[in-house]
C-alpha positions in Angstrom: 17.3 35.6 -4.5 20.7 34.8 -3.0 22.0 31.2 -3.2 23.8 29.8 -0.2 26.0 26.8 -0.2 25.5 24.1 2.4 27.9 24.2 5.2 28.8 21.5 7.6 26.4 21.4 10.5 23.6 23.4 8.8 20.2 22.0 7.8 20.4 22.1 4.1 20.0 25.8 3.7 19.8 26.6 0.0 18.1 29.9 -0.7 17.5 33.2 1.1 15.3 35.9 -0.2 16.3 39.4 0.8 13.3 41.4 -0.3 9.8 42.0 1.1 7.5 39.0 0.6 3.8 38.3 1.3 1.4 35.6 0.4 2.2 32.0 -0.5 5.6 31.0 -1.8 6.2 27.8 -3.7 8.9 25.6 -2.3 10.3 22.9 -4.6 12.7 20.4 -3.1 14.6 17.4 -4.3 12.0 14.6 -4.5 14.5 11.8 -5.1 15.0 11.0 -1.4 11.7 12.2 0.0 10.2 10.2 2.8 8.1 10.7 5.9 11.5 11.2 7.7 11.9 14.5 5.9 10.5 17.9 6.9 10.2 21.3 5.4 10.3 24.6 7.3 11.1 28.2 6.8 12.4 31.1 8.8 11.4 34.7 8.1 12.8 38.0 9.5 10.6 41.1 9.9 11.9 44.7 9.4 12.2 45.2 13.2 14.7 42.3 13.3 12.4 39.7 14.9 12.6 36.2 13.5 9.6 33.9 13.0 9.9 30.2 12.3 7.2 28.5 10.2 5.6 25.3 11.3 7.4 22.3 9.9 5.6 20.5 7.1 6.1 16.7 6.9 8.0 15.8 3.7 6.2 13.8 1.1 7.0 12.2 -2.3 5.5 15.4 -3.8 8.1 17.9 -4.8 6.0 21.0 -4.3 4.8 22.7 -1.2 3.1 26.1 -0.6 4.5 28.1 2.3 2.4 30.9 3.8 4.7 33.6 5.1 3.9 36.7 7.2 2.6 39.9 5.4 5.6 41.9 6.6 8.7 39.9 5.8 12.3 41.2 5.1 13.9 37.9 4.3 12.8 34.3 3.9 14.9 31.2 4.1 13.7 27.7 3.3 15.0 24.6 5.0 14.7 20.9 4.2 15.9 18.5 7.0 15.4 15.0 8.3 15.5 13.1 11.6 18.2 10.7 10.4 21.7 11.5 9.3 21.0 10.0 5.8 18.0 12.3 5.4 20.0 15.4 6.4 22.7 14.6 3.9 20.5 14.0 0.9 17.4 16.2 0.9 17.7 19.7 -0.3 15.6 22.6 -1.5 16.1 23.3 -5.2 14.0 26.4 -5.7 11.8 28.9 -3.8 9.5 30.7 -6.1 7.8 34.0 -5.0 4.1 34.8 -5.6 3.0 37.2 -8.3 3.6 37.5 -12.0 7.4 36.8 -11.9 6.8 33.7 -9.8 4.1 32.5 -12.1 6.5 32.9 -15.1 9.2 30.9 -13.2 6.7 28.2 -12.3 5.6 27.9 -16.0 9.2 27.6 -17.1 9.8 24.9 -14.5 6.9 22.9 -15.7 8.0 23.3 -19.3 11.5 22.1 -18.5 10.1 19.1 -16.7 7.8 18.2 -19.6 10.8 18.4 -22.1 13.0 16.3 -19.9 10.2 13.7 -19.5 10.0 13.4 -23.3 13.7 13.1 -23.7 14.0 10.3 -21.0 15.5 7.3 -22.7 14.4 4.6 -20.2 10.9 3.1 -20.8 8.3 2.5 -18.2 9.2 -1.1 -18.1 12.7 -0.2 -17.0 11.4 1.6 -13.9 8.6 -0.9 -13.2 11.0 -3.9 -13.3 13.1 -2.5 -10.4 12.5 -4.7 -7.3 13.6 -4.2 -3.8 15.4 -7.1 -2.1 13.3 -9.4 -0.1 16.0 -10.3 2.4 19.0 -8.2 3.4 20.7 -11.3 4.7 22.0 -13.6 2.0 22.1 -16.6 4.4 18.5 -16.0 5.4 17.4 -15.7 1.8 19.1 -18.9 0.8 17.3 -20.7 3.7 14.0 -19.2 2.5 14.6 -20.4 -1.0 14.9 -24.0 0.3 11.6 -23.7 2.0 10.0 -22.4 -1.2 10.7 -25.7 -2.8 9.4 -27.8 0.1 5.9 -29.5 -0.2 3.0 -27.9 1.6 1.9 -29.6 4.8 -1.9 -29.0 4.7 -2.4 -30.2 8.2 -0.7 -27.0 9.4 -3.0 -24.7 7.4 -6.3 -23.0 8.4 -8.3 -21.2 5.7 -10.8 -18.6 7.0 -13.6 -17.4 4.7 -16.2 -14.9 5.8 -19.5 -15.1 3.9 -23.1 -13.9 3.9 -25.9 -15.3 1.7 -23.5 -16.1 -1.2 -24.0 -19.8 -1.8 -23.0 -19.5 -5.4 -19.6 -18.0 -4.5 -18.9 -20.7 -1.9 -19.8 -23.4 -4.4 -17.5 -22.0 -7.0 -14.6 -21.6 -4.6 -15.1 -25.2 -3.4 -14.9 -26.7 -6.9 -12.0 -24.4 -7.9 -9.6 -26.0 -5.4 -11.0 -25.7 -1.8 -12.2 -29.3 -1.9 -8.8 -30.5 -2.9 -6.9 -28.8 -0.1 -9.6 -29.8 2.4 -9.3 -33.5 1.5 -5.5 -33.2 2.1 -6.0 -32.1 5.7 -6.4 -28.3 5.6 -8.8 -26.8 8.1 -11.5 -24.8 6.3 -13.5 -22.3 8.4 -16.5 -20.5 6.9 -17.7 -17.5 9.1 -21.4 -17.3 8.3 -22.5 -13.7 9.0 -26.2 -14.1 9.8 -27.2 -15.6 6.5 -31.0 -16.0 6.0 -31.5 -17.6 2.5 -32.5 -21.3 2.5 -30.1 -21.9 -0.3 -27.2 -20.7 1.9 -28.3 -23.0 4.7 -28.3 -26.0 2.4 -24.9 -25.1 0.9 -23.3 -24.7 4.3 -24.9 -28.0 5.5 -23.4 -29.8 2.4 -20.0 -28.3 3.0 -20.1 -29.3 6.7 -20.7 -32.8 5.7 -17.5 -32.7 3.7 -15.3 -31.6 6.5 -15.8 -27.8 6.5 -16.2 -26.0 9.8 -19.0 -23.5 9.9 -19.2 -20.8 12.6 -22.0 -18.3 12.8 -21.5 -14.6 13.7 -24.3 -12.1 14.4 -24.5 -8.4 14.6 -23.8 -5.6 12.0 -21.3 -6.3 9.2 -17.7 -5.8 10.4 -15.2 -7.5 8.1 -12.3 -7.2 10.7 -14.4 -8.8 13.4 -15.5 -11.7 11.1 -11.8 -12.4 10.3 -10.8 -12.3 14.0 -13.7 -14.5 14.9 -12.8 -17.1 12.3 -9.1 -17.1 13.3 -10.0 -17.6 16.9 -11.8 -20.8 15.9 -8.7 -22.1 14.1 -5.9 -24.2 15.6 -3.2 -24.3 12.9 0.1 -22.5 12.6 -0.5 -21.1 9.0 -3.4 -18.9 8.1 -5.0 -18.1 4.7 -7.6 -15.4 4.6 -9.9 -15.4 1.6 -13.0 -13.6 0.4 -15.9 -15.9 -0.6 -15.9 -14.6 -4.2 -12.3 -15.3 -5.1 -11.2 -18.5 -7.0 -7.7 -19.8 -7.7 -6.7 -20.2 -11.3 -5.1 -23.6 -10.3 -4.1 -25.5 -7.2 -0.6 -24.0 -7.6 -2.1 -20.7 -6.5 -2.7 -22.2 -3.0 0.7 -23.9 -2.9 2.9 -21.0 -3.9 1.1 -18.7 -1.6 1.6 -21.0 1.4 5.2 -21.9 0.6 6.1 -18.2 0.5 4.2 -17.5 3.8 6.1 -20.4 5.5 9.5 -19.3 4.1 9.0 -15.8 5.4 7.1 -16.1 8.7 7.6 -12.4 9.6 5.9 -11.2 6.4 2.4 -11.1 5.1 2.0 -12.6 1.6 -0.7 -11.9 -0.9 -1.7 -13.1 -4.4 -2.4 -11.4 -7.7 -6.0 -10.8 -8.4 -7.5 -10.5 -11.9 -11.0 -9.7 -13.2 -13.1 -12.5 -14.7 -13.2 -10.5 -17.9 -9.4 -10.2 -17.9 -7.1 -7.5 -16.6 -5.2 -7.1 -13.3 -7.2 -5.9 -10.3 -4.5 -6.3 -7.6 -0.8 -6.6 -7.8 0.3 -5.0 -4.6 -1.0 -1.8 -2.9 0.8 1.5 -3.4 0.7 4.0 -0.5 -0.6 7.4 -1.3 -1.8 6.5 -4.8 -4.9 8.5 -5.5 -4.6 10.2 -2.1 -5.1 7.0 -0.1 -4.0 3.6 -1.3 -4.2 2.3 -4.9 -3.7 -0.7 -7.1 -0.7 -0.3 -9.5 -1.6 -1.1 -13.1 -5.3 -1.8 -12.4 -7.0 -3.0 -15.6 -3.9 -3.7 -17.6 -3.6 -7.2 -19.2 -1.6 -9.6 -17.0 0.3 -10.8 -20.0 1.4 -7.3 -21.0 5.1 -6.5 -21.0 4.5 -3.8 -18.3 2.7 -6.1 -15.9 5.1 -8.9 -16.5 7.9 -6.5 -15.4 6.0 -5.5 -12.3 4.6 -8.9 -11.2 7.6 -11.0 -10.1 7.6 -14.3 -8.2 8.4 -12.5 -5.0 8.1 -8.7 -5.0 8.3 -6.5 -1.9 5.3 -4.2 -1.6 3.9 -2.0 1.1 0.6 -3.9 1.5 -1.5 -6.6 0.0 -5.3 -7.0 -0.1 -7.2 -9.0 2.5 -9.1 -10.8 -0.3 -6.2 -13.3 -0.6 -3.7 -13.1 2.3 -1.5 -15.6 4.0 0.5 -15.2 7.2 1.7 -17.2 10.2 -0.7 -17.5 13.2 2.1 -16.3 15.5 2.4 -13.0 13.5 -1.4 -12.6 13.5 -1.5 -13.0 17.3 1.4 -10.5 17.8 -0.6 -7.9 15.9 -3.8 -8.8 17.8 -5.5 -9.4 14.5 -7.4 -7.0 12.5 -8.5 -3.7 14.0 -12.2 -4.0 14.6 -12.5 -0.2 14.6 -12.2 -0.5 10.8 -15.4 -2.1 9.8 -15.3 -2.4 6.0 -12.2 -0.9 4.4 -8.5 -0.3 5.2 -8.3 -3.1 7.7 -6.0 -5.2 5.5 -3.7 -2.3 4.8 -3.6 -1.4 8.5 -2.6 -4.9 9.3 0.2 -4.9 6.8 1.5 -1.5 8.0 1.5 -2.6 11.6 3.3 -5.8 10.6 6.0 -3.8 8.8 6.3 -1.6 11.9 6.6 -4.6 14.2 9.0 -6.7 12.1 10.7 -4.0 9.9 10.0 -6.3 6.9 7.8 -5.6 4.0 4.9 -7.6 2.6 5.4 -10.0 -0.4 3.4 -10.1 -3.6 3.5 -13.7 -4.8 3.4 -13.3 -8.6 2.8 -17.1 -9.2 -0.4 -17.1 -7.1 -3.1 -15.8 -9.4 -6.8 -15.6 -8.4 -9.9 -14.3 -10.1 -12.1 -11.8 -8.2 -15.2 -9.9 -9.2 -14.4 -6.9 -7.1 -17.0 -5.7 -4.6 -19.5 -8.3 -5.6 -20.3 -8.9 -1.9 -20.6 -5.4 -0.5 -21.2 -3.2 -3.6 -19.7 0.1 -4.5 -17.9 2.2 -1.9 -19.7 5.4 -3.0 -23.2 3.9 -2.8 -25.1 1.3 -0.9 -25.5 0.5 2.8 -21.8 0.7 3.6 -21.0 4.1 1.9 -21.0 6.1 5.1 -19.1 3.5 7.1 -16.4 3.4 4.4 -15.9 7.1 4.6 -15.4 6.8 8.4 -12.9 3.9 7.9 -10.9 6.0 5.5 -10.8 9.0 7.8 -9.6 6.8 10.7 -7.0 5.3 8.5 -5.7 8.7 7.3 -5.5 9.9 10.9 -3.4 6.9 11.8 -1.2 6.4 8.7 -1.3 9.8 7.0 2.4 10.3 7.4 3.2 6.8 6.0 1.1 7.6 2.9 3.5 10.4 2.0 6.0 8.1 0.2 5.8 4.5 -0.9 9.3 3.0 -0.6 8.6 0.3 -3.2 7.4 2.5 -6.1 10.2 3.8 -8.3 10.6 7.6 -8.0 10.2 8.0 -11.8 6.6 6.8 -11.6 3.6 8.9 -10.7 1.2 8.2 -7.9 -1.8 10.3 -9.0 -3.0 7.5 -11.3 -3.2 3.7 -11.1 -2.1 3.6 -14.8 1.7 3.7 -14.9 3.1 7.0 -16.1 6.4 8.9 -16.1 6.8 11.5 -13.4 8.2 14.9 -14.3 11.5 15.7 -12.6 9.6 18.4 -10.6 6.6 16.1 -9.9 8.2 12.7 -9.1 5.9 10.8 -6.8 2.9 13.1 -7.4 
């Protein structure tokens, strides 16, 4: 293995192997700056002098890739490059390990060094968890937003959309938890009744309608995205709040802080913190690529723990927030053409957040002071069983096809933290982001 220094104008050429190779080589590259903007490739030379260029592999937050090379190969060179100048200047290949017994020994040593360095790391998990990207790049804009965060909520500008089906107990609990208060102050409350059949549901909806709630009925098969779009179409206010019927604010301040943040940042989608009724955090911002798709950072940890207090801040930038509690401007919703109705059950909220970030180049906001209780999946059941299991798998496949490259690296998760588990863990130097 011959090392090569980077030269000006080259694409981060690091190693060249001048001996026959076959099988799969392990390419380890610098994970500190990995993003979907980065790519990996290799160039091999056969004994007769012909060169073959391998298909480029989109770079991810994972630091390890397997490269399949031709059976007859005289030399192999690995490249790491990016579309932007910043990517080309930072990303580099740090090792290229051959197959066989020698390569296996090198790989084991690499893992051992990574484990030792993780043990010797001085910084605690809280140190990395507490790191927060800036909400606004412009100081003037941020100061203006801070003024709006202290202004009172004008409830006559707010529409609250709640899809529901035969869950009168959930609607009653939400009404007494704070919905009645905001409705009496002028907020427009719209309940999208999805073909409910229970007499108790009809009575509850009739009682709520008498108190100023607008009830619209939707027929057809269950499609969460369609129900949200149907409810928003019936609204006529400038601010939107989207709620599941089984959530409940811990106080009226949960409504107010969420709406103040949404009004202060009209080009961003805001979301609240969800906790289980038994205690423990359910949602504190969604992490792209966690668990292979999208995950909840710190799910199950006590909200008062030191770790979650470091993560949950008054206004934290995140890649996406859950649609169970979401606030955004009506103008932004219309620009995005609402939820994608091709995603029936899952991933519609994350898809909306990613499309908003692509449109406005601004991230979503997790409002740490807006705390809600939520018995997860009490309305539709488990994603692996029940009537929606097959539909959920189709939704996930569609989402992966559309956003697979974006899932490669979450820009708002510190590189020292792993993504293979929702429980916060240190990442090995050779596995950062895995």
